[in-house]
Every structure is written in structure tokens, then in C-alpha cells.
C-alpha positions in Angstrom: 187.8 -28.7 -37.7 186.6 -29.4 -41.2 185.0 -32.6 -42.1 186.8 -34.6 -44.8 185.3 -34.6 -48.2 186.7 -38.1 -48.7 184.3 -40.9 -47.9 185.6 -43.5 -45.3 185.2 -46.4 -47.7 187.2 -48.2 -50.4 185.9 -48.1 -53.9 188.4 -50.4 -55.6 191.6 -52.3 -55.0 194.0 -52.2 -58.0 195.9 -55.3 -58.9 198.8 -54.8 -61.4 198.9 -57.5 -64.1 201.2 -58.2 -67.1 198.8 -60.4 -69.2 195.2 -59.2 -69.0 193.6 -62.2 -70.6 195.4 -64.6 -68.3 194.5 -62.5 -65.2 190.9 -62.2 -66.2 190.6 -66.0 -66.6 192.6 -66.7 -63.4 190.5 -64.2 -61.2 187.2 -65.2 -62.8 187.9 -68.9 -62.0 189.1 -68.0 -58.5 185.8 -66.3 -57.7 183.6 -68.3 -60.0 182.6 -65.2 -62.0 181.6 -64.9 -65.6 184.1 -63.3 -68.0 183.0 -59.9 -69.2 184.7 -57.3 -71.5 187.7 -55.3 -70.3 187.7 -51.5 -70.6 190.1 -48.6 -71.4 191.4 -50.3 -74.6 191.8 -53.7 -72.8 194.0 -52.3 -69.9 191.4 -52.3 -67.1 189.1 -55.1 -66.0 186.7 -54.8 -63.0 185.6 -57.8 -61.0 182.4 -57.0 -59.2 182.9 -58.3 -55.6 180.2 -58.7 -52.9 179.7 -55.4 -51.1 180.8 -52.0 -52.4 184.5 -52.7 -53.3 185.6 -53.6 -56.9 188.8 -55.6 -57.7 190.4 -53.8 -60.6 193.0 -55.6 -62.8 195.2 -53.0 -64.3 197.9 -53.6 -67.0 198.9 -49.9 -67.3 201.8 -50.2 -64.9 204.7 -52.6 -64.5 204.1 -55.3 -61.9 206.2 -54.7 -58.8 205.7 -57.5 -56.3 205.7 -56.9 -52.6 206.3 -59.5 -49.9 203.1 -58.2 -48.3 199.7 -59.2 -49.6 197.7 -56.6 -51.6 194.5 -57.5 -49.8 192.6 -60.4 -48.3 189.3 -62.1 -49.0 187.0 -63.7 -46.4 186.4 -67.4 -46.4 184.2 -69.5 -44.1 186.6 -72.4 -44.3 190.4 -71.8 -44.7 191.2 -75.5 -45.0 188.7 -76.0 -47.9 190.2 -72.8 -49.5 193.7 -74.2 -49.1 192.7 -77.4 -50.8 190.8 -75.4 -53.6 194.0 -73.3 -54.3 196.3 -76.3 -54.4 194.0 -78.3 -56.6 194.2 -75.5 -59.2 198.0 -75.4 -59.0 197.9 -71.9 -57.4 201.1 -71.1 -55.6 200.4 -71.2 -51.8 203.1 -69.2 -50.1 202.1 -69.7 -46.4 199.4 -71.3 -44.3 197.0 -72.1 -43.2 198.3 -70.2 -40.2 196.3 -69.4 -37.1 197.2 -66.0 -35.6 194.4 -65.8 -33.0 191.7 -63.6 -34.5 192.0 -65.2 -38.0 193.5 -68.2 -39.8 194.8 -67.4 -43.2 196.4 -68.7 -46.3 198.6 -66.6 -48.5 198.8 -67.3 -52.2 200.1 -65.7 -55.5 198.3 -64.9 -58.8 200.1 -65.6 -62.1 202.0 -62.3 -61.7 203.3 -63.1 -58.3 200.9 -60.6 -56.5 200.4 -61.9 -53.0 196.8 -62.3 -51.8 195.3 -63.8 -48.7 192.1 -65.7 -47.7 191.1 -65.3 -44.0 188.8 -67.1 -41.8 187.6 -65.4 -38.7 188.3 -67.4 -35.6 
């Protein structure tokens, strides 16, 4: 059996966006990050996240929304997170909901991409 040449780790999660400036401002506010310059002629923007994974905003493809979240982000307090999202007028789709191992809240970015914030129980 040959070992895989592909590392068992994620490098980046791509989020399709229709308006790069709006997306940059929205995600930077969500994570309290400074706004930097986009790359690839303004069509790619990388948000440096804690750990090894980058969140990449990508305006090169049309946005096709799924009913499933693209990814989730950890939170230490899902109730505070829910309040934070609602105070900013962010569309909360579901939650907070306790499913045993985690309690989560599902929300949407300006393009309707679904995201989650999860608290370990």
C-alpha cells in the first residue's frame, strides 16, 4: 500500500462571494480582523484564521447556496454568539440548538452562504 502524497489537513475553505468589498467588510467585522488588500486582481481575499486553515473569499465563481453550512467556527458561548449575530442584523437561520455533543447557531453571510458557530458541550 502506497502512502498518500496528500497531507491530512485543510489549507483553506473557499467561500463564494458576489461583492468582494461587502464580503471583506462583513467577515472582517465578524472576526474582528483588520482589512487588508485582496489579491488576484481583487477576486481573492484570505482571512487569516487561528490555526493552519485560511478562509478564502472568492468572487471568481457564481454563488450557489446550499442548505448545508459551508463550515463551522468554534465559540466558547453560543448564546453570546447568537446575541452578537442578531445585534449586527445577521440572518440567523437556526439555533441555538443543542444536539448533544455541541450547541450551534446557523447564520448566513450577505450572499446567503450558510455558516455555523458551535460550542462544545
